C-alpha positions, 0 to 999 in steps of 0.5 A: 916442401913444395918448391923443392917437389916443384924443381925435381919435376921441371929440371929434367924437362928444362935439362932435356932441352938444353937449359938450365933451371936457374931458380923456381918460386911459388908465391902469392902475389897480388893478383894470385899465386904465381909460379914462375921459372927462371931458365938459362942457356949460354948462347940466350933463351928465346921465346921458343925456349919459354913456350916449350918450357911452359907447355911441358911444364904445364902438361906435367903439373896437371897430370901430377897435380901437386899444386894446391891453389889455381896459379899463373905460370911465367917463364923466362930468363934471368936477365942480365941485371939479375943479382948474383947469389950463390956459387952456381951464378958465379960459376955461369959467369966466368971470365965475366966482370962483375961489381960486388959489395962485400961486407967486411966486418962492420963495413962494405967494400965495393969492388969491380973485376973479373970472376977468375975462379969459383971453388965450392963457396969461394970466388976469385976475383980478378981486379985491377988492385990484386986478386980478391977472395970472398965467399958468397956468404960475404956478399951484400950485392952482385951484378954483371957489369953490362958494357956496350 
């Protein structure tokens, strides 16, 4: 699959700069094909980080010539309101407060608490009530609670 190949090419570049490659998207949108690279750094992603990754990835992809269509390259950070969907998202946000909607049988349960632990696909949330364990498969929606 092309996205997997792109991930393999891009990930060493981001790692070299102390960045985590969060996601690679390649899809056709209204104005053509977009290659979107989402990067993360604990202390925050700067414009210089995005520009550096964009330059290096653009150069390597020109040499490797793995993308069959003209595309626009976008490099950005996940943003504060990005949904948490996979274990790595929860790990990256250990100790942070989230609001999560979980599918429990046929009902949706909404909880708020602090990510206490991540063990494989299982997340432990510390809340005012009691610790709650759930798997990523149960998550309907999860986002950081942004407090100002």
